[in-house]
N, CA, C and O atoms as a GROMACS GRO file, in nm:
protein
  540
    1MET      N    1  -1.969  -0.676   2.011
    1MET     CA    2  -2.049  -0.622   1.927
    1MET      C    3  -2.181  -0.611   2.020
    1MET      O    4  -2.181  -0.661   2.132
    2PRO      N    5  -2.299  -0.538   1.966
    2PRO     CA    6  -2.402  -0.513   2.031
    2PRO      C    7  -2.526  -0.630   1.958
    2PRO      O    8  -2.531  -0.657   1.838
    3PRO      N    9  -2.590  -0.668   2.032
    3PRO     CA   10  -2.673  -0.743   1.934
    3PRO      C   11  -2.757  -0.750   1.812
    3PRO      O   12  -2.853  -0.673   1.823
    4GLY      N   13  -2.757  -0.787   1.746
    4GLY     CA   14  -2.803  -0.783   1.592
    4GLY      C   15  -2.712  -0.685   1.531
    4GLY      O   16  -2.757  -0.623   1.435
    5ALA      N   17  -2.606  -0.662   1.566
    5ALA     CA   18  -2.489  -0.587   1.499
    5ALA      C   19  -2.446  -0.710   1.333
    5ALA      O   20  -2.460  -0.832   1.336
    6PRO      N   21  -2.410  -0.650   1.240
    6PRO     CA   22  -2.399  -0.697   1.142
    6PRO      C   23  -2.276  -0.803   1.180
    6PRO      O   24  -2.246  -0.783   1.298
    7PRO      N   25  -2.180  -0.925   1.114
    7PRO     CA   26  -2.068  -0.989   1.180
    7PRO      C   27  -1.948  -0.901   1.168
    7PRO      O   28  -1.918  -0.833   1.070
    8ALA      N   29  -1.901  -0.908   1.250
    8ALA     CA   30  -1.762  -0.829   1.257
    8ALA      C   31  -1.660  -0.901   1.155
    8ALA      O   32  -1.662  -1.018   1.117
    9VAL      N   33  -1.613  -0.847   1.137
    9VAL     CA   34  -1.505  -0.835   0.971
    9VAL      C   35  -1.367  -0.766   1.008
    9VAL      O   36  -1.353  -0.650   1.046
   10LEU      N   37  -1.288  -0.841   0.992
   10LEU     CA   38  -1.146  -0.804   1.037
   10LEU      C   39  -1.101  -0.729   0.889
   10LEU      O   40  -1.148  -0.777   0.786
   11SER      N   41  -1.020  -0.625   0.882
   11SER     CA   42  -0.997  -0.542   0.714
   11SER      C   43  -0.860  -0.633   0.695
   11SER      O   44  -0.804  -0.675   0.796
   12ASP      N   45  -0.816  -0.658   0.583
   12ASP     CA   46  -0.660  -0.721   0.558
   12ASP      C   47  -0.566  -0.603   0.591
   12ASP      O   48  -0.457  -0.659   0.601
   13ALA      N   49  -0.550  -0.498   0.610
   13ALA     CA   50  -0.483  -0.439   0.664
   13ALA      C   51  -0.456  -0.466   0.817
   13ALA      O   52  -0.358  -0.509   0.878
   14HIS      N   53  -0.583  -0.422   0.856
   14HIS     CA   54  -0.575  -0.451   1.028
   14HIS      C   55  -0.526  -0.600   1.050
   14HIS      O   56  -0.488  -0.639   1.161
   15ARG      N   57  -0.530  -0.672   0.952
   15ARG     CA   58  -0.489  -0.827   0.982
   15ARG      C   59  -0.342  -0.851   0.968
   15ARG      O   60  -0.275  -0.923   1.041
   16ASP      N   61  -0.299  -0.782   0.863
   16ASP     CA   62  -0.163  -0.809   0.803
   16ASP      C   63  -0.075  -0.696   0.942
   16ASP      O   64   0.036  -0.722   0.988
   17TYR      N   65  -0.136  -0.611   0.970
   17TYR     CA   66  -0.102  -0.540   1.123
   17TYR      C   67  -0.065  -0.630   1.222
   17TYR      O   68   0.041  -0.643   1.284
   18LEU      N   69  -0.180  -0.698   1.227
   18LEU     CA   70  -0.155  -0.794   1.368
   18LEU      C   71  -0.061  -0.900   1.329
   18LEU      O   72   0.021  -0.935   1.414
   19ASN      N   73  -0.060  -0.964   1.200
   19ASN     CA   74   0.039  -1.073   1.193
   19ASN      C   75   0.189  -1.073   1.186
   19ASN      O   76   0.276  -1.154   1.218
   20ALA      N   77   0.189  -0.918   1.115
   20ALA     CA   78   0.320  -0.865   1.127
   20ALA      C   79   0.378  -0.846   1.292
   20ALA      O   80   0.494  -0.828   1.330
   21HIS      N   81   0.298  -0.854   1.344
   21HIS     CA   82   0.335  -0.844   1.513
   21HIS      C   83   0.358  -1.007   1.599
   21HIS      O   84   0.380  -1.003   1.720
   22ALA      N   85   0.353  -1.087   1.556
   22ALA     CA   86   0.348  -1.213   1.520
   22ALA      C   87   0.227  -1.265   1.620
   22ALA      O   88   0.242  -1.341   1.716
   23ILE      N   89   0.074  -1.191   1.562
   23ILE     CA   90  -0.008  -1.268   1.623
   23ILE      C   91  -0.115  -1.329   1.511
   23ILE      O   92  -0.185  -1.282   1.422
   24ALA      N   93  -0.089  -1.446   1.560
   24ALA     CA   94  -0.179  -1.549   1.446
   24ALA      C   95  -0.309  -1.536   1.386
   24ALA      O   96  -0.375  -1.450   1.443
   25ASP      N   97  -0.361  -1.585   1.302
   25ASP     CA   98  -0.471  -1.590   1.247
   25ASP      C   99  -0.583  -1.684   1.366
   25ASP      O  100  -0.682  -1.637   1.422
   26GLY      N  101  -0.547  -1.776   1.373
   26GLY     CA  102  -0.622  -1.812   1.540
   26GLY      C  103  -0.645  -1.743   1.599
   26GLY      O  104  -0.755  -1.720   1.647
   27ALA      N  105  -0.532  -1.679   1.616
   27ALA     CA  106  -0.575  -1.583   1.830
   27ALA      C  107  -0.635  -1.453   1.761
   27ALA      O  108  -0.709  -1.392   1.838
   28ILE      N  109  -0.624  -1.403   1.656
   28ILE     CA  110  -0.771  -1.304   1.631
   28ILE      C  111  -0.872  -1.378   1.613
   28ILE      O  112  -0.954  -1.356   1.702
   29ALA      N  113  -0.918  -1.478   1.518
   29ALA     CA  114  -1.030  -1.531   1.575
   29ALA      C  115  -1.110  -1.563   1.703
   29ALA      O  116  -1.230  -1.546   1.721
   30ALA      N  117  -1.019  -1.613   1.789
   30ALA     CA  118  -1.042  -1.687   1.921
   30ALA      C  119  -1.100  -1.557   2.003
   30ALA      O  120  -1.181  -1.565   2.096
   31ALA      N  121  -1.039  -1.430   1.947
   31ALA     CA  122  -1.048  -1.322   2.049
   31ALA      C  123  -1.158  -1.243   2.000
   31ALA      O  124  -1.215  -1.157   2.067
   32GLY      N  125  -1.186  -1.276   1.876
   32GLY     CA  126  -1.316  -1.216   1.817
   32GLY      C  127  -1.264  -1.047   1.743
   32GLY      O  128  -1.341  -0.966   1.691
   33ILE      N  129  -1.132  -1.033   1.759
   33ILE     CA  130  -1.098  -0.888   1.715
   33ILE      C  131  -1.162  -0.858   1.535
   33ILE      O  132  -1.147  -0.934   1.439
   34TRP      N  133  -1.235  -0.719   1.539
   34TRP     CA  134  -1.275  -0.699   1.448
   34TRP      C  135  -1.195  -0.534   1.393
   34TRP      O  136  -1.113  -0.472   1.460
   35SER      N  137  -1.242  -0.500   1.272
   35SER     CA  138  -1.246  -0.346   1.226
   35SER      C  139  -1.364  -0.266   1.216
   35SER      O  140  -1.473  -0.301   1.169
   36ASP      N  141  -1.333  -0.161   1.263
   36ASP     CA  142  -1.469  -0.040   1.289
   36ASP      C  143  -1.390   0.047   1.238
   36ASP      O  144  -1.302   0.091   1.313
   37ARG      N  145  -1.396   0.098   1.092
   37ARG     CA  146  -1.366   0.190   0.979
   37ARG      C  147  -1.176   0.175   1.003
   37ARG      O  148  -1.115   0.068   0.995
   38ALA      N  149  -1.116   0.307   1.031
   38ALA     CA  150  -1.020   0.298   1.064
   38ALA      C  151  -0.943   0.237   1.221
   38ALA      O  152  -0.823   0.260   1.236
   39ALA      N  153  -0.998   0.184   1.298
   39ALA     CA  154  -0.974   0.111   1.449
   39ALA      C  155  -0.961  -0.011   1.404
   39ALA      O  156  -1.026  -0.052   1.307
   40ILE      N  157  -0.854  -0.100   1.487
   40ILE     CA  158  -0.915  -0.232   1.508
   40ILE      C  159  -0.953  -0.245   1.664
   40ILE      O  160  -0.922  -0.176   1.761
   41MET      N  161  -1.022  -0.346   1.650
   41MET     CA  162  -1.132  -0.332   1.811
   41MET      C  163  -1.083  -0.466   1.861
   41MET      O  164  -1.096  -0.564   1.789
   42PHE      N  165  -1.026  -0.476   1.984
   42PHE     CA  166  -1.009  -0.573   2.106
   42PHE      C  167  -1.090  -0.589   2.184
   42PHE      O  168  -1.105  -0.490   2.256
   43PRO      N  169  -1.176  -0.700   2.215
   43PRO     CA  170  -1.263  -0.702   2.279
   43PRO      C  171  -1.165  -0.810   2.395
   43PRO      O  172  -1.098  -0.912   2.375
   44TRP      N  173  -1.188  -0.750   2.485
   44TRP     CA  174  -1.115  -0.760   2.626
   44TRP      C  175  -1.218  -0.894   2.718
   44TRP      O  176  -1.327  -0.852   2.758
   45ALA      N  177  -1.196  -0.998   2.738
   45ALA     CA  178  -1.282  -1.074   2.812
   45ALA      C  179  -1.198  -1.140   2.930
   45ALA      O  180  -1.087  -1.192   2.934
   46ASP      N  181  -1.289  -1.116   3.018
   46ASP     CA  182  -1.251  -1.237   3.164
   46ASP      C  183  -1.319  -1.215   3.271
   46ASP      O  184  -1.325  -1.107   3.330
   47ASN      N  185  -1.371  -1.312   3.300
   47ASN     CA  186  -1.445  -1.331   3.425
   47ASN      C  187  -1.546  -1.286   3.435
   47ASN      O  188  -1.570  -1.237   3.545
   48GLY      N  189  -1.671  -1.279   3.314
   48GLY     CA  190  -1.780  -1.212   3.266
   48GLY      C  191  -1.767  -1.111   3.258
   48GLY      O  192  -1.870  -1.046   3.242
   49LEU      N  193  -1.611  -1.022   3.266
   49LEU     CA  194  -1.651  -0.820   3.193
   49LEU      C  195  -1.569  -0.849   3.028
   49LEU      O  196  -1.485  -0.906   2.958
   50LEU      N  197  -1.652  -0.776   3.042
   50LEU     CA  198  -1.610  -0.754   2.848
   50LEU      C  199  -1.613  -0.613   2.820
   50LEU      O  200  -1.702  -0.531   2.843
   51THR      N  201  -1.478  -0.596   2.757
   51THR     CA  202  -1.479  -0.423   2.767
   51THR      C  203  -1.405  -0.435   2.580
   51THR      O  204  -1.330  -0.517   2.528
   52THR      N  205  -1.461  -0.332   2.537
   52THR     CA  206  -1.345  -0.315   2.389
   52THR      C  207  -1.276  -0.207   2.395
   52THR      O  208  -1.316  -0.096   2.431
   53GLN      N  209  -1.134  -0.247   2.349
   53GLN     CA  210  -1.038  -0.132   2.354
   53GLN      C  211  -0.972  -0.125   2.182
   53GLN      O  212  -0.922  -0.219   2.120
   54SER      N  213  -0.995   0.023   2.134
   54SER     CA  214  -0.969   0.054   2.038
   54SER      C  215  -0.788   0.084   1.965
   54SER      O  216  -0.700   0.135   2.034
   55ARG      N  217  -0.776   0.058   1.879
   55ARG     CA  218  -0.637   0.111   1.836
   55ARG      C  219  -0.629   0.164   1.658
   55ARG      O  220  -0.611   0.084   1.566
   56ILE      N  221  -0.645   0.302   1.641
   56ILE     CA  222  -0.613   0.365   1.501
   56ILE      C  223  -0.479   0.281   1.455
   56ILE      O  224  -0.375   0.266   1.520
   57TRP      N  225  -0.512   0.230   1.320
   57TRP     CA  226  -0.392   0.183   1.251
   57TRP      C  227  -0.439   0.197   1.087
   57TRP      O  228  -0.544   0.133   1.077
   58PRO      N  229  -0.406   0.251   0.964
   58PRO     CA  230  -0.244   0.306   1.016
   58PRO      C  231  -0.299   0.451   1.066
   58PRO      O  232  -0.400   0.519   1.044
   59GLU      N  233  -0.155   0.468   1.165
   59GLU     CA  234  -0.199   0.606   1.246
   59GLU      C  235  -0.185   0.728   1.128
   59GLU      O  236  -0.134   0.694   1.021
   60PRO      N  237  -0.226   0.863   1.146
   60PRO     CA  238  -0.179   0.961   1.081
   60PRO      C  239  -0.044   0.985   1.023
   60PRO      O  240   0.064   0.967   1.079
   61GLU      N  241  -0.066   1.030   0.900
   61GLU     CA  242   0.077   1.035   0.868
   61GLU      C  243   0.166   1.197   1.014
   61GLU      O  244   0.128   1.298   1.073
   62GLY      N  245   0.265   1.130   1.000
   62GLY     CA  246   0.334   1.193   1.129
   62GLY      C  247   0.284   1.172   1.296
   62GLY      O  248   0.312   1.237   1.396
   63GLY      N  249   0.208   1.067   1.279
   63GLY     CA  250   0.155   0.965   1.414
   63GLY      C  251   0.040   1.061   1.449
   63GLY      O  252  -0.019   1.141   1.377
   64LEU      N  253   0.024   1.035   1.564
   64LEU     CA  254  -0.131   1.061   1.700
   64LEU      C  255  -0.069   1.170   1.726
   64LEU      O  256   0.053   1.171   1.747
   65PRO      N  257  -0.170   1.311   1.727
   65PRO     CA  258  -0.101   1.422   1.821
   65PRO      C  259  -0.005   1.400   1.953
   65PRO      O  260   0.014   1.282   1.985
   66ASP      N  261   0.032   1.462   2.001
   66ASP     CA  262   0.097   1.445   2.157
   66ASP      C  263  -0.024   1.434   2.264
   66ASP      O  264  -0.120   1.511   2.270
   67GLY      N  265   0.000   1.331   2.341
   67GLY     CA  266  -0.072   1.327   2.442
   67GLY      C  267  -0.204   1.255   2.412
   67GLY      O  268  -0.308   1.280   2.474
   68THR      N  269  -0.193   1.160   2.308
   68THR     CA  270  -0.320   1.091   2.231
   68THR      C  271  -0.285   0.916   2.238
   68THR      O  272  -0.188   0.851   2.198
   69PRO      N  273  -0.402   0.879   2.305
   69PRO     CA  274  -0.334   0.766   2.364
   69PRO      C  275  -0.349   0.638   2.218
   69PRO      O  276  -0.447   0.613   2.148
   70LYS      N  277  -0.242   0.592   2.215
   70LYS     CA  278  -0.269   0.464   2.122
   70LYS      C  279  -0.384   0.366   2.118
   70LYS      O  280  -0.452   0.338   2.020
   71TYR      N  281  -0.392   0.318   2.241
   71TYR     CA  282  -0.511   0.253   2.236
   71TYR      C  283  -0.594   0.313   2.343
   71TYR      O  284  -0.563   0.382   2.440
   72ARG      N  285  -0.745   0.255   2.284
   72ARG     CA  286  -0.862   0.369   2.358
   72ARG      C  287  -0.925   0.248   2.467
   72ARG      O  288  -0.969   0.156   2.398
   73TRP      N  289  -0.942   0.223   2.599
   73TRP     CA  290  -1.041   0.150   2.688
   73TRP      C  291  -1.176   0.206   2.677
   73TRP      O  292  -1.180   0.329   2.674
   74GLU      N  293  -1.294   0.139   2.670
   74GLU     CA  294  -1.381   0.166   2.639
   74GLU      C  295  -1.434   0.267   2.775
   74GLU      O  296  -1.380   0.238   2.882
   75PRO      N  297  -1.520   0.366   2.777
   75PRO     CA  298  -1.517   0.448   2.879
   75PRO      C  299  -1.622   0.440   2.980
   75PRO      O  300  -1.734   0.482   2.949
   76GLY      N  301  -1.601   0.388   3.109
   76GLY     CA  302  -1.712   0.391   3.219
   76GLY      C  303  -1.677   0.216   3.224
   76GLY      O  304  -1.757   0.149   3.289
   77HIS      N  305  -1.584   0.160   3.173
   77HIS     CA  306  -1.531  -0.015   3.232
   77HIS      C  307  -1.396  -0.014   3.304
   77HIS      O  308  -1.302   0.049   3.258
   78PRO      N  309  -1.388  -0.082   3.414
   78PRO     CA  310  -1.300  -0.065   3.492
   78PRO      C  311  -1.190  -0.208   3.393
   78PRO      O  312  -1.210  -0.305   3.319
   79LEU      N  313  -1.079  -0.136   3.453
   79LEU     CA  314  -0.925  -0.171   3.402
   79LEU      C  315  -0.958  -0.373   3.419
   79LEU      O  316  -1.003  -0.393   3.532
   80HIS      N  317  -0.950  -0.460   3.366
   80HIS     CA  318  -0.924  -0.598   3.389
   80HIS      C  319  -0.871  -0.623   3.301
   80HIS      O  320  -0.874  -0.568   3.191
   81LEU      N  321  -0.778  -0.770   3.357
   81LEU     CA  322  -0.742  -0.842   3.227
   81LEU      C  323  -0.830  -0.940   3.133
   81LEU      O  324  -0.949  -0.964   3.151
   82ALA      N  325  -0.777  -0.974   3.064
   82ALA     CA  326  -0.810  -1.072   2.916
   82ALA      C  327  -0.734  -1.190   2.953
   82ALA      O  328  -0.621  -1.211   2.998
   83ALA      N  329  -0.836  -1.261   2.916
   83ALA     CA  330  -0.788  -1.444   2.910
   83ALA      C  331  -0.797  -1.472   2.787
   83ALA      O  332  -0.911  -1.512   2.763
   84TRP      N  333  -0.713  -1.471   2.673
   84TRP     CA  334  -0.747  -1.500   2.533
   84TRP      C  335  -0.731  -1.649   2.530
   84TRP      O  336  -0.750  -1.690   2.416
   85ARG      N  337  -0.711  -1.714   2.588
   85ARG     CA  338  -0.720  -1.875   2.558
   85ARG      C  339  -0.832  -1.898   2.659
   85ARG      O  340  -0.846  -1.823   2.756
   86PRO      N  341  -0.920  -2.012   2.633
   86PRO     CA  342  -0.982  -2.095   2.763
   86PRO      C  343  -0.938  -2.168   2.804
   86PRO      O  344  -0.877  -2.266   2.760
   87LEU      N  345  -0.977  -2.108   2.972
   87LEU     CA  346  -0.936  -2.185   3.090
   87LEU      C  347  -0.961  -2.294   3.161
   87LEU      O  348  -0.895  -2.358   3.243
   88GLU      N  349  -1.138  -2.311   3.088
   88GLU     CA  350  -1.206  -2.469   3.131
   88GLU      C  351  -1.097  -2.558   3.083
   88GLU      O  352  -1.029  -2.568   2.981
   89GLY      N  353  -1.111  -2.643   3.245
   89GLY     CA  354  -1.048  -2.802   3.190
   89GLY      C  355  -0.901  -2.823   3.244
   89GLY      O  356  -0.856  -2.937   3.252
   90LEU      N  357  -0.820  -2.708   3.282
   90LEU     CA  358  -0.716  -2.666   3.263
   90LEU      C  359  -0.692  -2.708   3.426
   90LEU      O  360  -0.772  -2.654   3.502
   91PRO      N  361  -0.561  -2.826   3.511
   91PRO     CA  362  -0.537  -2.799   3.620
   91PRO      C  363  -0.514  -2.679   3.673
   91PRO      O  364  -0.498  -2.574   3.610
   92PRO      N  365  -0.513  -2.696   3.792
   92PRO     CA  366  -0.504  -2.575   3.886
   92PRO      C  367  -0.351  -2.549   3.887
   92PRO      O  368  -0.326  -2.429   3.895
   93ASP      N  369  -0.260  -2.617   3.882
   93ASP     CA  370  -0.146  -2.566   3.855
   93ASP      C  371  -0.064  -2.553   3.691
   93ASP      O  372   0.053  -2.541   3.655
   94ALA      N  373  -0.180  -2.560   3.631
   94ALA     CA  374  -0.101  -2.522   3.503
   94ALA      C  375  -0.054  -2.400   3.493
   94ALA      O  376  -0.103  -2.308   3.559
   95PRO      N  377   0.055  -2.381   3.403
   95PRO     CA  378   0.172  -2.256   3.411
   95PRO      C  379   0.062  -2.166   3.308
   95PRO      O  380  -0.024  -2.180   3.220
   96VAL      N  381   0.150  -2.045   3.405
   96VAL     CA  382   0.059  -1.910   3.387
   96VAL      C  383   0.171  -1.803   3.299
   96VAL      O  384   0.287  -1.798   3.340
   97ILE      N  385   0.134  -1.732   3.194
   97ILE     CA  386   0.194  -1.656   3.134
   97ILE      C  387   0.134  -1.511   3.101
   97ILE      O  388   0.055  -1.491   3.009
   98VAL      N  389   0.177  -1.422   3.179
   98VAL     CA  390   0.108  -1.271   3.199
   98VAL      C  391   0.207  -1.187   3.101
   98VAL      O  392   0.327  -1.167   3.121
   99ALA      N  393   0.126  -1.142   2.987
   99ALA     CA  394   0.244  -1.005   2.938
   99ALA      C  395   0.155  -0.886   2.926
   99ALA      O  396   0.033  -0.879   2.911
  100GLU      N  397   0.243  -0.795   2.938
  100GLU     CA  398   0.178  -0.646   2.939
  100GLU      C  399   0.168  -0.591   2.814
  100GLU      O  400   0.271  -0.569   2.750
  101GLY      N  401   0.031  -0.559   2.755
  101GLY     CA  402  -0.005  -0.503   2.646
  101GLY      C  403  -0.050  -0.575   2.520
  101GLY      O  404   0.013  -0.674   2.481
  102THR      N  405  -0.158  -0.530   2.456
  102THR     CA  406  -0.272  -0.578   2.385
  102THR      C  407  -0.188  -0.692   2.271
  102THR      O  408  -0.208  -0.813   2.257
  103LYS      N  409  -0.084  -0.596   2.194
  103LYS     CA  410  -0.011  -0.742   2.112
  103LYS      C  411   0.078  -0.849   2.170
  103LYS      O  412   0.091  -0.970   2.149
  104GLN      N  413   0.120  -0.785   2.227
  104GLN     CA  414   0.224  -0.915   2.317
  104GLN      C  415   0.141  -0.981   2.406
  104GLN      O  416   0.179  -1.090   2.449
  105SER      N  417   0.008  -0.924   2.450
  105SER     CA  418  -0.045  -1.124   2.520
  105SER      C  419  -0.117  -1.170   2.377
  105SER      O  420  -0.158  -1.285   2.360
  106LEU      N  421  -0.122  -1.108   2.318
  106LEU     CA  422  -0.213  -1.214   2.181
  106LEU      C  423  -0.092  -1.264   2.101
  106LEU      O  424  -0.111  -1.348   2.013
  107ALA      N  425   0.008  -1.227   2.121
  107ALA     CA  426   0.139  -1.290   2.042
  107ALA      C  427   0.166  -1.440   2.144
  107ALA      O  428   0.169  -1.556   2.103
  108VAL      N  429   0.184  -1.394   2.285
  108VAL     CA  430   0.163  -1.489   2.369
  108VAL      C  431   0.085  -1.593   2.313
  108VAL      O  432   0.149  -1.689   2.271
  109ALA      N  433  -0.063  -1.598   2.301
  109ALA     CA  434  -0.146  -1.621   2.296
  109ALA      C  435  -0.166  -1.712   2.167
  109ALA      O  436  -0.250  -1.801   2.155
  110SER      N  437  -0.082  -1.674   2.080
  110SER     CA  438  -0.065  -1.716   1.941
  110SER      C  439   0.030  -1.851   1.964
  110SER      O  440   0.009  -1.960   1.911
  111TRP      N  441   0.130  -1.821   2.048
  111TRP     CA  442   0.238  -1.880   2.025
  111TRP      C  443   0.293  -1.948   2.133
  111TRP      O  444   0.411  -1.979   2.114
  112ALA      N  445   0.253  -1.977   2.226
  112ALA     CA  446   0.272  -2.077   2.360
  112ALA      C  447   0.221  -2.182   2.389
  112ALA      O  448   0.103  -2.208   2.364
  113PRO      N  449   0.320  -2.275   2.460
  113PRO     CA  450   0.278  -2.417   2.453
  113PRO      C  451   0.099  -2.429   2.518
  113PRO      O  452   0.048  -2.356   2.603
  114PRO      N  453   0.039  -2.536   2.451
  114PRO     CA  454  -0.082  -2.536   2.473
  114PRO      C  455  -0.062  -2.521   2.619
  114PRO      O  456  -0.112  -2.417   2.661
  115GLU      N  457   0.006  -2.609   2.728
  115GLU     CA  458  -0.031  -2.647   2.848
  115GLU      C  459  -0.004  -2.530   2.924
  115GLU      O  460  -0.010  -2.549   3.045
  116CYS      N  461   0.022  -2.429   2.892
  116CYS     CA  462   0.046  -2.286   2.909
  116CYS      C  463  -0.109  -2.205   2.900
  116CYS      O  464  -0.120  -2.082   2.893
  117THR      N  465  -0.193  -2.276   2.902
  117THR     CA  466  -0.310  -2.200   2.847
  117THR      C  467  -0.365  -2.161   2.970
  117THR      O  468  -0.482  -2.125   2.990
  118GLY      N  469  -0.279  -2.169   3.046
  118GLY     CA  470  -0.333  -2.127   3.204
  118GLY      C  471  -0.351  -1.987   3.185
  118GLY      O  472  -0.455  -1.937   3.228
  119SER      N  473  -0.277  -1.925   3.134
  119SER     CA  474  -0.331  -1.843   2.990
  119SER      C  475  -0.248  -1.757   2.950
  119SER      O  476  -0.242  -1.635   2.968
  120PRO      N  477  -0.186  -1.824   2.895
  120PRO     CA  478  -0.070  -1.778   2.806
  120PRO      C  479  -0.219  -1.645   2.712
  120PRO      O  480  -0.337  -1.664   2.683
  121GLY      N  481  -0.148  -1.556   2.701
  121GLY     CA  482  -0.294  -1.507   2.659
  121GLY      C  483  -0.365  -1.409   2.816
  121GLY      O  484  -0.471  -1.346   2.819
  122THR      N  485  -0.294  -1.421   2.896
  122THR     CA  486  -0.354  -1.360   3.027
  122THR      C  487  -0.297  -1.188   2.992
  122THR      O  488  -0.180  -1.183   3.029
  123GLY      N  489  -0.325  -1.104   2.957
  123GLY     CA  490  -0.258  -0.936   2.936
  123GLY      C  491  -0.329  -0.866   2.997
  123GLY      O  492  -0.451  -0.871   3.012
  124SER      N  493  -0.234  -0.778   3.045
  124SER     CA  494  -0.291  -0.617   3.083
  124SER      C  495  -0.281  -0.554   2.990
  124SER      O  496  -0.209  -0.585   2.894
  125SER      N  497  -0.357  -0.443   2.999
  125SER     CA  498  -0.357  -0.362   2.916
  125SER      C  499  -0.182  -0.288   2.909
  125SER      O  500  -0.084  -0.333   2.967
  126SER      N  501  -0.186  -0.176   2.827
  126SER     CA  502  -0.078  -0.158   2.835
  126SER      C  503  -0.070  -0.008   2.968
  126SER      O  504  -0.165   0.064   3.001
  127CYS      N  505   0.069   0.000   3.017
  127CYS     CA  506   0.100   0.092   3.138
  127CYS      C  507   0.055   0.224   3.115
  127CYS      O  508   0.038   0.300   3.210
  128TRP      N  509   0.029   0.268   2.974
  128TRP     CA  510   0.002   0.386   2.905
  128TRP      C  511  -0.143   0.453   2.934
  128TRP      O  512  -0.188   0.567   2.949
  129THR      N  513  -0.201   0.293   2.934
  129THR     CA  514  -0.378   0.348   2.942
  129THR      C  515  -0.412   0.446   3.024
  129THR      O  516  -0.372   0.463   3.140
  130PRO      N  517  -0.517   0.537   2.937
  130PRO     CA  518  -0.568   0.630   3.055
  130PRO      C  519  -0.653   0.585   3.135
  130PRO      O  520  -0.712   0.485   3.095
  131THR      N  521  -0.688   0.635   3.267
  131THR     CA  522  -0.815   0.632   3.340
  131THR      C  523  -0.898   0.630   3.271
  131THR      O  524  -0.923   0.711   3.181
  132PRO      N  525  -0.980   0.496   3.317
  132PRO     CA  526  -1.147   0.464   3.246
  132PRO      C  527  -1.195   0.585   3.277
  132PRO      O  528  -1.182   0.643   3.384
  133GLY      N  529  -1.255   0.624   3.175
  133GLY     CA  530  -1.365   0.727   3.182
  133GLY      C  531  -1.288   0.865   3.108
  133GLY      O  532  -1.348   0.958   3.053
  134THR      N  533  -1.176   0.855   3.119
  134THR     CA  534  -1.121   0.986   3.024
  134THR      C  535  -1.080   1.002   2.944
  134THR      O  536  -1.025   1.110   2.928
  135THR      N  537  -1.080   0.892   2.829
  135THR     CA  538  -1.100   0.924   2.712
  135THR      C  539  -1.173   0.887   2.634
  135THR      O  540  -1.173   0.937   2.522
   0.00000   0.00000   0.00000
């Protein structure tokens, strides 16, 4: 969120959608997920990189038009992983779980054992994410 922006709020409909996909409220709060009108905004942060990914929910009746991605990566930002849990203080041999997909990696961050913090919750965007700058 830009400096001086109002506090981020997640709508009840968006929270229910994320909870239904095994994403716990604690992971939602820790990741800083918010609503921007009809879009769920996911701030992907890792090693100094911060990129916002959006997902329209609910989808229009009949679904999104053909060729329209479900998730949109912020134009001009390089693709990168997200560390949904803090990495500070972990031993160098801490177990790592890498999950593909936004909701999948947040679900892992929600429920993986604490000793796996080395980064359940390291996630990659979907394999269908368009090339940055194309959407």
